[in-house]
VOVEXKOL-910446 format. One record per residue (C-alpha): x, y negated, z negated; residue in one letter. Coordinates in steps of 0.5 Angstrom, whole numbers, plus 2048, in hexadecimal, padded with zeros to 3 digits. Layout:
XYZA;...
This chain:
82A7E27E7M;82A7E17DFS;8297E47D9R;8267E17D3V;8297E37CCR;8267DF7C6S;82A7DD7C0A;8287DB7B9P;8297D37BAL;8307D37BBP;8337CC7BAP;83A7CE7BDI;83C7D27C3V;8437D37C4S;8477D77C9V;84E7D97C7S;8527DA7CDP;8557E07C9S;8577E47CFA;85B7E37D5T;8597E07DBP;8557E57E0R;85A7E97E5T;8597EF7E9H;85C7F37E3S;8577F87E1P;8597F67D9T;8577EE7DBA;8527EC7D6I;84E7E67D6V;84D7E17D0P;8487E27CAT;8427DF7C8V;8407DE7C1S;83A7DA7BEF;83B7D77B7T;8357D47B3D;8347D17ACK;8337D87A8A;83A7DA7ABG;83D7DE7B1Q;8397E27B6I;83D7E67BAS;83B7E77C1R;8417E87C5S;8427EB7CCS;8487ED7D0S;8487F07D7R;84E7F37DBS;84F7F17E2A;84C7F77E5D;8457F47E3G;8447F97DDE;8407F47D8R;83F7F77D1P;8397F57CDG;8397F37C5D;8367F67C0A;82F7F37C1N;82F7F47C8G;8317EE7CBA;8377ED7D0S;83A7E77D3F;83E7E57D8G;83C7E47DFG;83E7E97E5K;8437E67E9G;8457E17E5G;8477DF7DEH;8447DB7D8I;8487D47D8P;84B7D27D2A;8477CD7CEC;8477C97C8S;8407C77C6S;8397C97C8R;8397C37CDA;83E7C57D1D;83A7CC7D3L;8347C97D5I;8337C87DCD;8397CC7DER;8387D17E3P;83B7D87E2G;83B7D67DAS;8377D77D4V;8327D27D3T;82E7D07CCV;8287CC7CCS;8287C67C8P;8207C77C7F;81F7CE7C5T;8267D07C4H;8267D67C9E;82C7D97CCV;82C7DA7D3R;8327DD7D7I;8327DC7DES;8367DF7E4E;8387DC7EAE;8387E07F0N;83E7DD7F3G;83A7DA7F9H;8387D37F6G;8317D57F5H;82D7D17F0G;82F7CF7E9A;82F7D17E2A;8287D27E0A;8257CD7DAK;8207CF7D4T;81B7C97D4M;8177C77CEP;8107CA7CDP;80C7C47D0W;8107C57D7F;80D7CC7D7H;8067CA7D6K;8067C47DBS;8097C97E0R;8037CD7DFG;7FE7C87E0I;8017C67E6L;8017CD7E9A;7FA7CD7E7A;7F97C77EBC;7FD7CA7F1Y;7F97D07F1I;7F27CC7F2V;7F57C77F7L;7F97CC7FBT;7F37D07FEP;7EF7CA7FEA;7F47C6803I;7F57CC807L;7EE7CD808L;7EC7C6809A;7F17C680FI;7EF7CD812I;7E77CD811L;7E57C7815P;7E87C981CS;7EB7D181BP;7EB7D1823K;7F17CC823K;7F57CF81DI;7FB7D281FP;7FC7DA81DL;8027D8819S;7FE7D3814L;7F87D8814A;7FC7DE812L;8007DA80DA;7F97D880AT;7F67DF80AM;7FD7E1806L;7FD7DB801V;7F67DA800V;7F47E2800G;7F97E37FBW;7F77DE7F6L;7F07E07F7F;7F27E77F5G;7F67E57EFR;7F07E17EDS;7EC7E77EDM;7F17EB7E9A;7F27E57E4F;7EB7E37E2F;7E87EA7E3T;7ED7EF7E2G;7EB7F27E9L;7F07F47EEP;7F27EF7F3P;7F07F27F9L;7E97F07F7L;7EB7E97F7G;7EE7EA7FEY;7E77ED801M;7E47E77FEA;7E87E2801F;7E77E5808G;7E07E6807F;7DE7DF804I;7E37DB809F;7E17DE80FK;7DD7D9814T;7DA7DA81BE;7DF7D581EE;7E47DA81BD;7E27E0820Q;7E67DD826G;7EC7DB822S;7F37DD823S;7F27E081CM;7EC7E481ER;7F07E7824A;7F67E9820T;7F27EC81AR;7F17F381DP;7F97F481EY;7FA7F2817L;7F57F7815I;7F87FC819N;7FF7FB816I;7FC7FB80FA;7F9801810F;7FF804813I;80380280CI;7FD806809V;7FE80C80DL;80680C80CI;80580B804R;800811804A;804816808S;80A815804L;8078187FEH;80581E802I;809824802S;80882B804P;80782D7FDQ;8018287FCK;7FD82B801L;7FA8307FDN;7F38337FCR;7F182D7F8F;7F38277FCT;7F182A802L;7EA82C7FFS;7E98257FDL;7EB822804A;7E6826807T;7E0829803I;7DD822800P;7DE81F807F;7DA82480AA;7D4824805C;7D481D806D;7D481D80DA;7CF82280EI;7CA81E809V;7CB81880CC;7CA81A813S;7C481E811L;7C181880ET;7C3813813A;7C0817819A;7B9818815R;7B9810813L;7BB80D81AH;7B981281FG;7C0814821L;7C281A825S;7C781F822A;7CD81C825V;7CB815823Q;7CA81781CA;7D181B81CA;7D481481FT;7D0810819F;7D3815814S;7DA815816S;7DA80D816I;7D780D80FM;7D981380BS;7E181280BC;7E480F805L;7E8809805G;7EF80B805E;7F1804806G;7EF8027FFI;7EF8097FCI;7F780B7FDI;7FA8057FAP;7F58067F4R;7F780D7F3M;7FE80C7F3I;7FD8077EEE;7F980C7EAF;7FF8117EAM;80480C7E8E;80080A7E2R;7FF8117E0V;8068137E2S;8098187DDG;80281A7D9T;8008207DEG;7FA81D7E1R;7FD81B7E7E;7FA8217EBA;7F381E7ECL;7F58177EFP;7FB81A7F3E;7F681F7F6A;7F18197F8V;7F78167FBL;7F981C7FFI;7F181D801A;7F0816803A;7F481680AP;7F281D80CI;7EB81B80BE;7EC81580FA;7EF819815I;7E981E815I;7E4818815S;7E881581BL;7E881C81FF;7E181D81DM;7DF816820Y;7E4817826G;7E081E828A;7D981B827C;7DB81582BA;7DE819830G;7D781D831I;7D3817831L;7D7814837A;7D781B83AA;7CF81A839Q;7CF81383CN;7D3815842T;7CF81B844I;7C8817843Q;7CB812847A;7CC81784DA;7C581984CG;7C6820848G;7C4822841D;7C881F83BQ;7C7826838N;7CB82983DD;7D282783AV;7D782C83AA;7D982C832F;7DF831833D;7E282C837I;7E1827832Q;7E482C82DI;7EA82D831G;7EC826832L;7EB82582AL;7F082B82AV;7F582882FV;7F582182BK;7F7825825I;7FD829828I;7FF82382CV;7FF81E826T;803823822L;808824827L;80981D828I;80981B821A;80F82181FL;81381E825A;813817822L;81481981BA;81A81D81EH;81D817821V;81C81281CF;81F817816A;82581881BT;82681181AF;826811813L;82A817812T;82F816817A;83280F813R;83781380FD;83A816816F;83981181BL;83F80C819K;84680A81CW;84B80C818P;84F807813A;856804816K;85C809814K;862806810G;85E80180CV;85D803805T;85B7FF7FEG;8567FA7FDA;8577F7805G;8557FE808A;8507FD80DA;84980280CK;847806811P;842802816T;83B806816A;83680581BF;830805816F;831801810T;82D80680BG;829800807T;822800805A;8207FB80AP;8227FF810E;81F80580DE;81880180DV;8197FF814L;81A806817L;814809813V;80F803815L;81280381CS;81180B81CM;80A80A81AA;80880481EI;80A808824I;80680E822A;80080A821Y;801806828A;80280C82CL;7FA80D82BH;7F9808830Y;7FE80A835V;7FE812836I;7F7813839K;7F381883DV;7EF815843P;7E8816843Y;7E581C846G;7DE81E848P;7DC81E841L;7DE81783FG;7E2816839G;7E2811833S;7E880D834G;7E8806838D;7E880583FE;7EF808840H;7ED80F83DG;7ED813837E;7F3813832S;7F6819831L;7F981782AI;7F5816823N;7F9810820A;7F8812819D;7FA81981AL;80081681ES;802812818V;801816813C;80481C816A;80A818818C;80C815811V;80A81C80EF;80F820813A;81481A812F;81481B80AA;81682280BQ;81C82180FM;81F81B80BV;82281C804P;81D81B7FEH;8218157FBD;820811802T;818813802V;8188107FBH;81B8097FDR;817809803I;81180A7FEE;8138047FAG;814800800S;80D801803F;80A8007FCG;80D7F97FCQ;80B7F7803I;8047FA801W;8027F37FEV;8027F0805F;7FF7F6808G;7F97F5803A;7F87EE804L;7F87EF80CF;7F37F580BL;7EE7F2806F;7EE7EB808V;7EC7EE80FS;7E77F380CL;7E37ED808G;7E37E980EA;7DF7EF812N;7DA7F080CL;7D37EE80EI;7CE7ED808V;7C77F1809P;7C27EC809Y;7BB7F080AT;7B97F6807A;7BA7FA80EA;7C17F980DH;7C27FB806A;7BE801808A;7C480380DL;7C8805806F;7C380B805L;7C7810809P;7CD80E806T;7CB80E7FFF;7C8815800L;7CE817803G;7D28147FDL;7CE8187F8C;7CF81F7FCA;7D781D7FCR;7D781D7F4Q;7D38247F4V;7D88277F8A;7DE8237F4N;7DB8277EEC;7DB82D7F2V;7E282D7F4V;7E582B7EDL;7E18317EAL;7E38367EFC;7EB8337EFT;7EB8337E8A;7EF8397E7P;7F48377ECF;7F58307E9R;7F68337E2G;7F082E7E0A;7EC82F7DAE;7E58327DCR;7E082F7D8S;7DA82A7D9L;7DE8247D6K;7E48257DAN;7E08267E0L;7DC8207DFG;7E281B7DEW;7E581E7E4E;7DF81D7E9T;7DE8167E6L;7E58157E8F;7E48177EFL;7DE8137F0L;7E180D7EFG;7E780F7F3A;7E48117F9T;7DE80C7F9M;7E18067FDP;7E0805804R;7E3801808A;7E980380DT;7E6808812I;7DF804812Q;7E27FE814G;7E680181AV;7E180581DL;7DA80181BN;7DA7FE822A;7DD803827L;7D7806829P;7D480082AY;7DA7FD82EE;7DB803832N;7D4804834K;7D380B831L;7CC80A82EV;7C7805830P;7C77FE82DE;7C27FF827D;7C6805825I;7CD802825G;7CA7FC821L;7C880181CL;7CF80381BY;7D27FD81BK;7CD7FA815R;7CD801811A;7D4800811A;7D47F980FA;7CF7FB809V;7D3801807C;7DA7FD807V;7D67F7803L;7D47FB7FEI;7D98017FDL;7DF7FD7FEA;7DE7F97F8P;7DA7FE7F4A;7E08037F5G;7E57FE7F3I;7E27FC7ECI;7E08047EBM;7E78057ECQ;7E98007E7T;7E48017E2L;7E38087E2V;7E980C7E5C;7EE80B7E1E;7EA80C7DBK;7E78127DDS;7EE8157DFL;7F18147D9S;7EC8187D5R;7ED81E7DAT;7F08247D7A;7F78257D8V;7F882B7DDP;7FB8317D9A;7FF8337E0K;7FF82D7E4P;80082E7ECI;80882E7EDR;80B8287F2N;8118287F6N;8128217F3R;8128207ECS;80F81A7E9A;8158197E5A;8198187ECS;8148147EFR;81680C7F0D;8128087EBT;8118037F0S;80D8077F5L;8078047F3A;8097FD7F5G;8057F77F2I;7FE7F97EFP;7F97F77F4I;
């Protein structure tokens, strides 16, 4: 670790061993450093006691490495290239204080001349161009023969470089570059490659991280009339208009049209949740955090409602197919049984989520009690510490939370009800009794209520850093699944989604207007316009649910083949148009409109103040 301090052209650096050698005495002092130039003496002295205290000088500079003292030297040359000492550059006269970590790793850093830095920049630019070209030249000719490790490394490195190039040259979020990489370099041969087979699992892991980050921000106080209205009313209006339009245009039945809208109308929480966290950080302390925070809370709730709606529609479709295959009338479906099964799903999901949260919260809260006592009779510096079962470190917390969420998600594939006379919407083993999204959100939400707040803040920050990998996996995979509409008929598939989006914005406006007194927001046309514009960009992206559900009706044979292909093509067009358009809208419109909204006179109170939130929770901007 190095710290740089600049001195005004010091031709002489001297170290006077004016103090006694370092001992274990609390009064031991390390040597003093001083600079001398032609104009006179410039005092930059530093002394430090042996217990690690290191006071700084009047100008804020501090010297002396932790764990070692500055060696005595008589000239500037004696200091150069000496680990754990003061280094003065012969080119820029820059003073660098290097610390030796006691393990022998590394040497004192040198300050190089300007031409060296320029040459390094040119070399790095060449590597940025050559590295993707070489890796893709190896993979693209025969992707089926490339091992998974190399394909995964190429996706990480080249996808990341595409994202950074997008941010560097256009100022747009890197995730657009991730999607562009996935879309441009997908090939027909890649359909059978190991990377293609692994992609669904990577999407699931990234999606779980998204749900974890959202659930950590939800608290009982935040589930108020505004956030619940924002999660339900706009989606309901969007789904109704979308289903009615699809039924009229494509001749779908009521259940088929409802299935269509359950796939198309849900916002893309995989894009929206990280962006809302970023907006909250940018406006932190200004009083305008309530609006992006409400969208952040509403997004996973809307996704859960959409998945439940799809599950109910899929169950009815499967029951209709079963009855029709038996020679009966498909309209004889017992809807009360389907509704009862939906209620049972919710109850079973919540009970299992609470049980998992209790188990893993006990792991973390018991680490201060589950330990062996220290050995008796040993005191002082050599005394042994108690041996704890859990370490209490941040990596351990991340491991436990991620494992808990993955288990909650994976139980969706394990706990099933066998097919009865009414059929079901699952696979050949039966229909799942667990809703995966609700299970993860409820599990993490309950866990966050059972552990201390400082632990929750640390976990938020850790998952913010992990998200950079999740973003690569998720958006490269989504880009690879995009299909370009090449006919007017394909482009017309977007019409139901577009009309549903218009209905959503009308509903957003109504919700903002009706909840303004509760939020303490200014009830003016200007403020309402800026807030509605923010919600337009914030809720426009579509990606995650569409990518997960689009092929299921076709693959599970819930609908005829032509209708199943209709779902797939409509979802592909929806993602292709609204994912990049929504991201661009969020970048160009959302932040500007949010900064122009009136500060609420009486903002909604949260149990965690903005001042106490860890600033690292947003992770690396995406």
